Each structure stands twice: as structure tokens, then as C-alpha cells.
C-alpha positions as a printed Julia matrix, in Angstrom:
207×3 Matrix{Float64}:
  -0.24   0.0     0.25
   1.24   3.17   -0.76
   0.6    7.17    0.48
  -0.95   8.66   -2.62
  -1.5   12.23   -0.74
  -0.58  13.73    3.35
  -2.43  16.3     4.36
  -1.57  18.56    7.67
  -3.57  21.12    9.02
  -2.63  23.78   11.2
  -4.99  26.36   13.04
  -2.84  29.33   14.4
  -5.24  31.61   16.62
  -5.05  35.56   16.03
  -7.22  36.76   18.3
  -7.5   40.14   18.26
  -9.59  40.85   21.48
  -9.07  37.73   23.21
  -4.61  37.85   22.32
  -4.46  34.01   22.78
  -1.77  31.96   21.63
  -2.64  28.34   20.37
  -1.8   26.35   17.47
  -3.49  22.87   16.63
  -1.29  20.76   14.55
  -3.11  17.39   13.13
  -2.06  15.16    9.98
  -5.06  13.38    8.47
  -3.57  10.79    5.33
  -4.69   8.78    2.36
  -3.67   5.49    0.94
  -5.19   3.08   -1.87
  -4.06   0.04   -3.34
  -1.85   0.87   -6.34
   1.45  -0.66   -6.35
   4.78   1.15   -5.84
   6.29   0.47   -8.74
   9.53   2.62   -6.95
   9.81   1.24   -3.82
   8.72   1.71   -0.69
   8.51   5.8     0.68
   7.3    7.42    3.76
   5.2   10.69    2.5
   4.38  12.9     5.44
   4.28  17.02    5.8
   4.16  19.02    8.49
   3.16  23.02    8.75
   5.49  24.85   11.07
   5.15  28.84   11.86
   5.81  31.32   14.41
   3.12  33.05   15.83
   3.12  36.25   17.98
  -0.48  37.18   19.69
  -1.47  40.47   18.08
  -2.26  43.7    19.86
  -5.94  44.52   20.74
  -5.66  47.8    18.74
  -7.21  49.11   15.57
  -4.61  48.69   13.87
  -2.42  46.33   14.4
   0.76  44.03   13.27
   1.45  39.86   14.28
   4.1   37.9    12.71
   2.73  35.05   11.54
   5.34  32.95    9.47
   4.25  29.79    7.58
   6.3   26.98    6.45
   5.33  23.64    5.47
   8.02  21.06    6.14
   8.64  17.67    4.61
   9.36  15.59    7.37
   8.92  12.3     5.24
  11.29  10.34    3.2
  10.17  11.18   -0.67
  10.44  14.28   -2.64
   7.1   15.92   -2.79
   5.01  18.84   -4.15
   2.94  21.48   -1.59
  -0.06  23.25   -1.81
  -1.84  25.3     0.76
  -4.87  26.81    1.53
  -5.23  29.84    3.87
  -8.69  30.54    5.54
 -10.02  33.09    7.84
 -12.68  32.29   10.45
 -14.94  35.29    9.19
 -14.98  36.85    5.97
 -15.03  40.27    7.34
 -11.65  39.46    9.08
 -10.46  38.12    5.77
 -11.63  41.92    4.18
  -9.51  43.7     7.03
  -6.07  41.59    7.05
  -3.46  41.69    4.44
  -0.32  40.1     4.31
   3.44  40.39    3.97
   6.25  37.96    2.87
   9.2   40.01    4.7
  10.65  37.55    7.11
  13.05  39.98    8.82
  11.64  42.74   10.75
   8.24  44.52   10.93
   7.61  45.48    7.17
   6.32  48.88    6.39
   3.18  49.43    5.08
   4.27  49.46    1.31
   4.94  45.49    1.51
   1.55  44.22    2.94
  -1.3   43.13   -0.01
  -4.56  42.39    1.02
  -5.71  38.85    1.97
  -8.95  39.3    -0.12
  -8.25  37.88   -3.73
 -10.19  39.92   -5.18
  -8.92  42.98   -4.36
  -6.8   45.15   -6.28
  -3.56  44.81   -4.29
  -4.42  41.04   -3.74
  -1.7   39.35   -1.71
  -1.67  36.47   -4.74
   0.03  38.89   -7.42
   2.74  39.67   -5.46
   3.94  36.12   -3.26
   7.54  35.31   -2.54
   9.6   33.46   -4.75
   8.3   29.85   -5.83
   4.95  30.33   -4.8
   1.77  31.01   -7.11
  -2.02  31.26   -6.92
  -4.46  29.49   -8.96
  -7.81  30.69   -9.39
 -10.63  29.01  -10.18
 -11.25  28.51  -14.11
 -14.68  26.89  -13.86
 -17.1   25.17  -11.93
 -15.72  22.16   -9.47
 -12.0   22.95  -10.22
 -10.36  20.92   -7.61
  -7.14  22.87   -7.97
  -8.83  26.33   -7.85
  -8.15  28.24   -4.33
  -4.92  27.07   -3.68
  -1.41  28.25   -3.01
   1.45  26.29   -5.04
   4.7   25.44   -4.1
   6.19  25.06   -7.93
   9.26  23.19   -6.61
   9.95  19.78   -4.99
  10.12  19.89   -1.21
  13.14  17.49   -0.89
  12.82  15.35    3.07
  14.62  17.58    5.74
  13.77  20.32    3.83
  10.41  22.67    4.14
   9.15  25.47    1.39
   9.51  29.15    1.55
   7.34  30.98    3.76
   4.11  31.78    2.43
   3.45  34.34    4.68
   5.35  36.18    7.02
   3.33  38.51    9.02
  -0.49  39.56    9.39
  -1.71  43.52    9.23
  -4.76  44.16   10.33
  -7.23  47.23    9.71
 -10.81  47.98   10.91
 -12.82  50.79   10.68
 -13.17  51.48   13.66
 -12.46  50.0    17.93
 -15.85  48.33   17.56
 -15.1   45.9    14.21
 -12.38  44.25   16.02
 -13.1   40.94   16.59
 -11.2   37.47   17.5
 -10.64  35.59   15.26
  -8.74  32.47   13.64
  -5.99  31.71   10.06
  -6.51  28.22    9.11
  -3.26  26.78    7.18
  -4.51  23.51    5.46
  -1.69  21.83    3.63
  -1.35  18.72    1.07
   1.29  17.39   -0.82
   1.93  14.76   -3.49
   4.94  12.57   -4.52
   7.05  13.91   -7.41
   6.35  10.58   -9.28
   3.77   8.65  -10.54
   2.95   6.01   -8.42
   1.79   3.29  -11.15
   4.77   3.94  -13.15
   7.2    5.58  -11.78
   8.16   7.97  -14.24
   8.88  11.57  -12.65
   5.77  14.36  -13.16
   7.29  17.06  -15.78
   6.41  20.04  -13.03
   3.66  20.51  -10.19
   0.85  20.91  -12.12
   0.78  17.4   -13.75
   1.17  15.87  -10.48
  -1.63  17.84   -8.74
  -3.53  17.34  -12.05
  -2.72  13.86  -11.99
  -4.25  13.35   -7.67
  -6.97  15.62   -8.07
  -8.45  13.93  -11.34
């Protein structure tokens, strides 16, 4: 039995009002009965992050550096879905990929994918976002890391900072930012042939 796809889910509390520090990391696996022609390999990923609880002000920035690590024994491609617990919170949020220090306002871009200055158009090197091209598109709505991630390695940070801007103090609310990650091996488990690229790998496994 070979593991064809692995998922990992991390919940980081970005509670603005309660300023809670929290993290839940869980793993889910999927397998099938197709033969593995390239031998046994363990595929496993982990969501890792640096999180600093925010203050309770109308405008604030907090640290949320998100990377996905390959903790298995075979190379894999990785994709991520970012979701807010509330759509109103998402419209008030923006992201920055600056890993070093608290970035300037000019390096933040809207977390809303439909915004004119959307973060999906200003992603760190190695990441792309796939928008929905049609109904029931299984590849849409994810951030894809375009390079294979070797065992004991990780992706570049998808986001590093979150900035919240509320119209008034009464609008501030607690929220969660969900990080959902999936991986697929870089080779076809039936033929043992390497996929041409990340697109081919995900197309295969999403049907």
C-alpha cells in the first residue's frame, strides 16, 4: 500500500480581542491499493509557524511566519489553502512576505484574492496561486509551491506577517487563520516516472 497524498492542518489563533496564543497541529493521510513500482517511501508533511499574539488595537501587525516542511523520506510537491474564520476579518487583513523585521506598509497586500492589491499577485518566489477557472475545479483556491521539496527541507515562507485594519475600534473581533496543506509525491506511483512539473502532479491526483 502506498501513500498517495498527505495532508496537514494547523490552526493558529490570531485572536485580536482575546490575544490568545494557540496552535493545533493534526495529520491526515490517504492511501490506496495501487502498486508502488519505485519502492517504499514515506510521505509526510508538517505545518510549522512562528506566531506572536497581536495587540487589541484598531490597527495592528502580528507575526505569522508559515512554512511547510517535508518530514518524510521522498520528495513531494506541496499546496496550501489559507482561510479566515470570518469573511469580514479577511477583508480587513493583509499579508507580507518580509521575513526579517516588521515590514513597512508598502509591503503588505490584501488577503482578499479579489482586491486590486491582492497578495496572490505579490507572492514570495516559488509560490503561485491558482484561481478558479470553472465549476468544480479541484486545483483552484490553493497556493502551490512550484519546486519539489526534498526530505528534511521546507518551502519558503508563504506569509510572514499579518496586518489588520478595522474601520473603528468596535469592529475588532477575535479570529482564526487556518493553514491547510497537502502534498503529493513527485513521481507517478504506477509507472515510477517523474512528473513534468507541479501542475502535472496535482492534475493527476485531483482527477
